[in-house]
SEMI-652598 format. One record per residue (C-alpha): residue number from 1; residue in three letters; x negated, y, z negated. Coordinates in steps of 0.5 Angstrom, whole numbers. Each point is the difference from the previous one (the first is absolute). Example, Ala and Ser with C-alpha at 12.3 -4.5 7.8 and 13.67 -1.06 7.14 Angstrom:
2
(atom 1 ALA (-25 -9 -16))
(atom 2 SER (-2 7 2))
***
This chain:
388
(atom 1 MET (42 44 -20))
(atom 2 SER (-3 -6 -4))
(atom 3 THR (-7 -1 -2))
(atom 4 ARG (0 -6 5))
(atom 5 GLU (3 4 6))
(atom 6 GLN (-5 6 -1))
(atom 7 ALA (-6 -5 0))
(atom 8 ASN (2 -3 6))
(atom 9 LYS (-1 6 4))
(atom 10 ALA (-6 2 -3))
(atom 11 GLY (-7 -1 2))
(atom 12 PHE (-4 -7 -1))
(atom 13 GLU (-3 1 -7))
(atom 14 THR (6 3 -3))
(atom 15 ARG (4 -6 3))
(atom 16 ALA (-5 -5 -3))
(atom 17 ILE (1 3 -7))
(atom 18 HIS (8 1 0))
(atom 19 ALA (4 -4 6))
(atom 20 GLY (4 -6 -2))
(atom 21 TYR (1 2 -8))
(atom 22 GLU (3 6 -4))
(atom 23 PRO (-2 1 -7))
(atom 24 ASP (4 -5 -4))
(atom 25 PRO (7 4 -2))
(atom 26 THR (0 -2 -8))
(atom 27 THR (-8 0 -1))
(atom 28 GLY (-2 5 5))
(atom 29 ALA (-6 -5 1))
(atom 30 VAL (-4 2 7))
(atom 31 ILE (-2 -7 1))
(atom 32 PRO (4 -6 2))
(atom 33 PRO (1 -5 -6))
(atom 34 ILE (-2 -7 2))
(atom 35 PHE (7 -3 0))
(atom 36 ALA (-2 -7 -3))
(atom 37 THR (7 -3 1))
(atom 38 SER (2 -6 4))
(atom 39 THR (8 2 -1))
(atom 40 TYR (4 6 -1))
(atom 41 LYS (7 0 -4))
(atom 42 GLN (6 2 4))
(atom 43 ASP (6 4 -2))
(atom 44 GLY (5 -5 2))
(atom 45 VAL (-1 -6 5))
(atom 46 GLY (-3 4 6))
(atom 47 GLY (-1 6 -3))
(atom 48 LEU (-7 2 1))
(atom 49 ARG (-4 5 -3))
(atom 50 GLY (-4 4 5))
(atom 51 GLY (1 -6 5))
(atom 52 TYR (-5 -5 -5))
(atom 53 GLU (2 -7 -1))
(atom 54 TYR (-6 -4 0))
(atom 55 SER (-7 2 1))
(atom 56 ARG (-1 -4 6))
(atom 57 SER (5 4 4))
(atom 58 ALA (-2 6 -3))
(atom 59 ASN (-4 3 -6))
(atom 60 PRO (-1 8 -2))
(atom 61 THR (-7 0 0))
(atom 62 ARG (0 -4 7))
(atom 63 THR (5 5 3))
(atom 64 ALA (-5 6 -2))
(atom 65 LEU (-6 -3 3))
(atom 66 GLU (5 -1 7))
(atom 67 GLY (2 7 0))
(atom 68 ASN (-7 3 -1))
(atom 69 LEU (-2 -5 6))
(atom 70 ALA (5 2 4))
(atom 71 ALA (-1 7 -1))
(atom 72 LEU (-7 0 1))
(atom 73 GLU (1 -4 7))
(atom 74 GLU (6 4 2))
(atom 75 GLY (4 -6 1))
(atom 76 GLU (7 -1 -2))
(atom 77 ARG (-1 -6 -5))
(atom 78 ALA (-6 -4 -3))
(atom 79 PHE (0 -6 -3))
(atom 80 ALA (-6 -3 -5))
(atom 81 PHE (-2 -7 0))
(atom 82 ALA (-5 -4 -4))
(atom 83 SER (-5 0 5))
(atom 84 GLY (-1 3 7))
(atom 85 LEU (0 -7 3))
(atom 86 ALA (7 -1 -4))
(atom 87 ALA (2 6 4))
(atom 88 GLU (-2 -2 6))
(atom 89 ASP (3 -7 -1))
(atom 90 THR (7 3 -1))
(atom 91 LEU (0 5 6))
(atom 92 ILE (-2 -6 4))
(atom 93 ARG (6 -4 -2))
(atom 94 THR (4 6 0))
(atom 95 VAL (-1 2 7))
(atom 96 CYS (-2 -7 3))
(atom 97 ALA (3 -6 2))
(atom 98 PRO (-2 -7 3))
(atom 99 GLY (-2 1 7))
(atom 100 ASP (-2 7 -1))
(atom 101 HIS (-7 3 1))
(atom 102 VAL (-5 6 -3))
(atom 103 VAL (-6 3 3))
(atom 104 ILE (-5 1 -5))
(atom 105 PRO (-7 4 0))
(atom 106 ASP (-6 -5 3))
(atom 107 ASP (-4 2 -7))
(atom 108 ALA (6 0 -5))
(atom 109 TYR (-1 -1 -7))
(atom 110 GLY (-2 -7 -2))
(atom 111 GLY (6 -1 -4))
(atom 112 THR (5 3 5))
(atom 113 PHE (-3 -5 5))
(atom 114 ARG (1 -6 -5))
(atom 115 LEU (7 2 -1))
(atom 116 PHE (2 0 7))
(atom 117 ASP (-4 -5 3))
(atom 118 LYS (1 -5 -6))
(atom 119 VAL (7 2 -3))
(atom 120 ALA (4 3 5))
(atom 121 LEU (-2 -4 6))
(atom 122 ARG (2 -6 -4))
(atom 123 TRP (7 3 -1))
(atom 124 GLY (0 1 8))
(atom 125 VAL (-2 8 0))
(atom 126 GLU (-6 0 6))
(atom 127 HIS (-5 5 0))
(atom 128 SER (-6 3 5))
(atom 129 SER (-5 5 -1))
(atom 130 ALA (-2 6 3))
(atom 131 PRO (-5 6 -1))
(atom 132 VAL (3 5 -4))
(atom 133 SER (-4 6 4))
(atom 134 ASP (3 -3 7))
(atom 135 VAL (7 2 1))
(atom 136 ASP (0 -3 7))
(atom 137 ALA (-2 -7 -4))
(atom 138 VAL (5 1 -5))
(atom 139 ARG (5 1 5))
(atom 140 ALA (-2 -6 4))
(atom 141 ALA (0 -4 -6))
(atom 142 ILE (8 1 -2))
(atom 143 ARG (5 -5 3))
(atom 144 PRO (6 4 2))
(atom 145 GLY (6 -3 -4))
(atom 146 THR (-4 -4 -5))
(atom 147 THR (-5 5 -3))
(atom 148 ARG (3 3 -6))
(atom 149 PHE (-5 4 -3))
(atom 150 VAL (-7 2 2))
(atom 151 TRP (-5 0 -6))
(atom 152 LEU (-5 6 -1))
(atom 153 GLU (-6 1 -5))
(atom 154 THR (-3 7 1))
(atom 155 PRO (-6 0 -2))
(atom 156 THR (0 -8 1))
(atom 157 ASN (-3 -4 -5))
(atom 158 PRO (-6 -1 0))
(atom 159 LEU (-2 3 7))
(atom 160 LEU (3 7 -1))
(atom 161 ASN (3 0 7))
(atom 162 ILE (5 5 1))
(atom 163 GLY (7 -1 3))
(atom 164 ASP (4 6 3))
(atom 165 ILE (6 0 -4))
(atom 166 GLU (5 4 4))
(atom 167 ALA (-2 -3 7))
(atom 168 LEU (0 -7 -3))
(atom 169 ALA (7 2 -3))
(atom 170 ALA (2 2 7))
(atom 171 ALA (-2 -7 3))
(atom 172 ALA (3 -4 -6))
(atom 173 HIS (7 4 1))
(atom 174 ASP (0 -1 8))
(atom 175 ALA (0 -7 -1))
(atom 176 GLY (6 0 -6))
(atom 177 ALA (-5 -2 -5))
(atom 178 LEU (-2 4 -7))
(atom 179 LEU (-7 3 -2))
(atom 180 VAL (-3 -2 -6))
(atom 181 VAL (-6 3 -3))
(atom 182 ASP (-4 -3 -6))
(atom 183 ASN (-2 7 -3))
(atom 184 THR (-4 -3 -5))
(atom 185 PHE (-7 3 2))
(atom 186 ALA (2 7 1))
(atom 187 SER (5 0 -6))
(atom 188 PRO (6 5 1))
(atom 189 TYR (-4 6 -2))
(atom 190 LEU (-5 -1 7))
(atom 191 GLN (6 -2 5))
(atom 192 GLN (7 -1 0))
(atom 193 PRO (2 -4 6))
(atom 194 LEU (8 1 -1))
(atom 195 THR (-1 7 2))
(atom 196 LEU (-4 -3 6))
(atom 197 GLY (6 -4 3))
(atom 198 ALA (-2 -7 -4))
(atom 199 ASP (6 -4 -3))
(atom 200 VAL (-3 -3 -6))
(atom 201 VAL (-6 1 -4))
(atom 202 VAL (-3 -5 -4))
(atom 203 HIS (-5 1 -6))
(atom 204 SER (-4 -4 -5))
(atom 205 THR (1 4 -6))
(atom 206 THR (-5 -4 -3))
(atom 207 LYS (-5 5 4))
(atom 208 TYR (0 7 0))
(atom 209 CYS (7 1 -2))
(atom 210 GLY (-1 -3 -7))
(atom 211 GLY (-8 2 0))
(atom 212 HIS (-3 -3 -6))
(atom 213 SER (0 -7 2))
(atom 214 ASP (5 -2 -6))
(atom 215 VAL (6 -2 4))
(atom 216 VAL (2 -4 6))
(atom 217 GLY (6 2 4))
(atom 218 GLY (3 2 7))
(atom 219 ALA (5 4 3))
(atom 220 LEU (4 1 6))
(atom 221 VAL (3 7 2))
(atom 222 VAL (5 1 6))
(atom 223 ARG (3 6 3))
(atom 224 ASP (7 -4 3))
(atom 225 LEU (5 -1 -6))
(atom 226 GLU (3 -6 4))
(atom 227 LEU (-7 -3 0))
(atom 228 ALA (0 2 -7))
(atom 229 GLU (6 -4 -2))
(atom 230 LYS (-3 -6 3))
(atom 231 VAL (-6 0 -4))
(atom 232 ALA (3 2 -6))
(atom 233 PHE (4 -7 1))
(atom 234 HIS (-6 -4 1))
(atom 235 GLN (-4 3 -6))
(atom 236 ASN (6 -2 -4))
(atom 237 SER (1 -6 3))
(atom 238 MET (-8 -2 0))
(atom 239 GLY (-1 3 -7))
(atom 240 ALA (-8 2 1))
(atom 241 VAL (1 6 -3))
(atom 242 ALA (-4 5 -4))
(atom 243 GLY (0 -1 -8))
(atom 244 PRO (1 6 -4))
(atom 245 PHE (-7 1 -3))
(atom 246 ASP (-3 -1 7))
(atom 247 ALA (5 5 3))
(atom 248 TRP (-2 5 -5))
(atom 249 LEU (-7 -1 1))
(atom 250 VAL (1 1 8))
(atom 251 LEU (4 6 -2))
(atom 252 ARG (-6 3 -5))
(atom 253 GLY (-5 -1 6))
(atom 254 LEU (4 4 5))
(atom 255 LYS (0 6 -4))
(atom 256 THR (-7 1 1))
(atom 257 LEU (-1 -3 7))
(atom 258 GLY (-1 6 3))
(atom 259 VAL (-6 2 -4))
(atom 260 ARG (-3 -7 0))
(atom 261 MET (1 0 8))
(atom 262 ASP (-4 6 1))
(atom 263 ARG (-6 -2 -5))
(atom 264 HIS (0 -7 4))
(atom 265 CYS (0 3 6))
(atom 266 ASP (-6 5 -2))
(atom 267 ASN (-4 -6 -3))
(atom 268 ALA (1 -4 7))
(atom 269 GLU (-2 6 4))
(atom 270 ARG (-7 0 -4))
(atom 271 VAL (-1 -8 0))
(atom 272 VAL (2 1 8))
(atom 273 ASP (-6 5 1))
(atom 274 PHE (-5 -4 -4))
(atom 275 LEU (2 -7 3))
(atom 276 SER (-1 4 7))
(atom 277 ALA (-7 1 -1))
(atom 278 HIS (-2 -6 -3))
(atom 279 PRO (-5 -4 4))
(atom 280 SER (3 -7 -3))
(atom 281 VAL (7 2 3))
(atom 282 GLY (2 -2 7))
(atom 283 GLN (7 3 0))
(atom 284 VAL (4 5 -4))
(atom 285 ILE (8 -1 1))
(atom 286 TYR (4 6 -3))
(atom 287 PRO (6 4 4))
(atom 288 GLY (-3 6 -3))
(atom 289 LEU (-6 -1 5))
(atom 290 GLU (0 4 7))
(atom 291 THR (-3 -6 3))
(atom 292 HIS (6 -5 -3))
(atom 293 PRO (5 -1 6))
(atom 294 GLY (6 1 -4))
(atom 295 HIS (-3 7 -3))
(atom 296 GLN (5 5 4))
(atom 297 THR (6 -5 -1))
(atom 298 ALA (-2 0 -8))
(atom 299 ALA (-1 7 0))
(atom 300 ARG (7 2 3))
(atom 301 GLN (4 -5 -5))
(atom 302 MET (-4 0 -6))
(atom 303 ARG (-2 5 -5))
(atom 304 ARG (-7 -2 -1))
(atom 305 PHE (-3 -7 2))
(atom 306 GLY (0 -4 -7))
(atom 307 GLY (-4 -3 -5))
(atom 308 ILE (-2 -7 4))
(atom 309 VAL (-7 -1 3))
(atom 310 SER (-2 -6 4))
(atom 311 PHE (-7 -1 3))
(atom 312 ARG (-4 -5 3))
(atom 313 VAL (-7 -2 -2))
(atom 314 ASN (-6 -1 5))
(atom 315 GLY (-2 -6 -4))
(atom 316 GLY (6 -4 2))
(atom 317 GLU (5 -4 -5))
(atom 318 ALA (-6 -2 -5))
(atom 319 GLN (-2 7 -1))
(atom 320 ALA (8 2 -1))
(atom 321 LEU (0 -5 -5))
(atom 322 GLN (-6 3 -4))
(atom 323 VAL (3 7 0))
(atom 324 CYS (6 -2 -3))
(atom 325 GLU (-3 -4 -5))
(atom 326 ARG (-6 5 -2))
(atom 327 ALA (5 6 -1))
(atom 328 ASP (2 2 -7))
(atom 329 VAL (4 7 0))
(atom 330 PHE (4 -3 6))
(atom 331 THR (3 -6 -3))
(atom 332 LEU (0 -7 4))
(atom 333 GLY (8 -1 0))
(atom 334 GLU (6 -1 5))
(atom 335 SER (6 5 0))
(atom 336 LEU (-1 8 1))
(atom 337 GLY (2 7 -2))
(atom 338 GLY (-1 0 -7))
(atom 339 VAL (-4 5 -3))
(atom 340 GLU (-6 -4 -1))
(atom 341 SER (-5 -2 6))
(atom 342 LEU (1 -7 3))
(atom 343 ILE (-5 -3 5))
(atom 344 GLU (2 -7 4))
(atom 345 HIS (-2 -4 6))
(atom 346 PRO (7 -1 4))
(atom 347 ALA (-2 -6 3))
(atom 348 ARG (-1 -4 -6))
(atom 349 MET (5 3 -4))
(atom 350 THR (6 4 2))
(atom 351 HIS (0 -2 7))
(atom 352 ALA (-2 -8 -1))
(atom 353 SER (7 -2 2))
(atom 354 VAL (-1 3 7))
(atom 355 ALA (-7 -4 1))
(atom 356 GLY (0 -4 7))
(atom 357 THR (6 4 3))
(atom 358 ASP (0 6 5))
(atom 359 LEU (0 5 -7))
(atom 360 GLU (-6 -3 -3))
(atom 361 VAL (-4 6 -2))
(atom 362 PRO (-8 1 1))
(atom 363 ALA (-4 -4 -5))
(atom 364 ASP (-5 6 -1))
(atom 365 LEU (6 5 -2))
(atom 366 ILE (0 3 -7))
(atom 367 ARG (6 4 -2))
(atom 368 LEU (0 5 -6))
(atom 369 SER (6 3 -4))
(atom 370 VAL (-3 7 -2))
(atom 371 GLY (2 2 -7))
(atom 372 ILE (0 6 -3))
(atom 373 GLU (-7 0 -4))
(atom 374 THR (-5 5 1))
(atom 375 ALA (-2 -1 7))
(atom 376 ASP (-8 1 -2))
(atom 377 ASP (1 -7 -4))
(atom 378 LEU (3 -3 6))
(atom 379 LEU (-5 2 5))
(atom 380 ALA (-6 -3 -5))
(atom 381 ASP (4 -6 -1))
(atom 382 LEU (0 -1 8))
(atom 383 GLU (-7 2 1))
(atom 384 ARG (-2 -6 -5))
(atom 385 ALA (5 -5 3))
(atom 386 LEU (-3 1 7))
(atom 387 GLY (-7 1 -2))
(atom 388 GLY (0 -6 -4))
***
């Protein structure tokens, strides 16, 4: 049995380090090289070495990343893209045609909403929204015969609502639709939707998979080989693939995903305890709280509850903006999932695209991406930011 085959049967941390690549047979290198090449010498016309002809179609560094992601999500195949939205767009055009319909969360990530509402809609793909925590509402939003997939974020961004993956997969499949799960917030370490009935997993690998805020990327992981062949065709035809250096950075990040996620979760739990007791905080939103309406579902389908914490302040939007600007250790910035802690005001930053729609987020909401710094330093920073 090869190293790759052994890794695919091993525990998560072992798969994260070994799956997708075998040590180089010539040099013994244990880390995949960055294959910075656009084309490959052929052994005669059509005689491809290892199936490589042109790096839009395939690149060995990207192949290693895709094999690793497939193993971590327990899927049949994975596909690496230039960004999470590039992955989403490719999936839409793979599965949907003009006249089709999709169901999205009623608190979807702003970029996802923009893609469906401003791009896919003009192409003829309609959408409607439903709360991911209400299976009956999602079922009611499905249009039999035209709904091609139900799009699920769990936890959602930024309100951290939880969807029951098994139940929503059943609802989608009953109507002949696919269930697509954006697993960016949870990462493959905390949640593996394909094992719960989902058909496709989406990642912004920029976030926890990369983990160091030094790369932009995306991925699709599928469990059906027929669908995988269709995705592969569209990935090559549309061309928004991950470059070899970006693929290498994400693959490097995945090797430490397990240990990083445990620290993210440890620190997030400390932050939640602190915020829950602070007089300036009106509500703390975190699936790990027993008072969270999705807590039991999250506990059933997640290993832990993640590194994202959202909260609402008593002083309204003005105070929320002040807290964001006063923070120091928490860097004011968009994105999430890096080793450094970030703070943002979703209504004016990551979710500005949903302003004035049914998906608009509260103006007093703050989202934290809790990093892996010393927890006491994070709490002291929040104390200063909240106290003024």
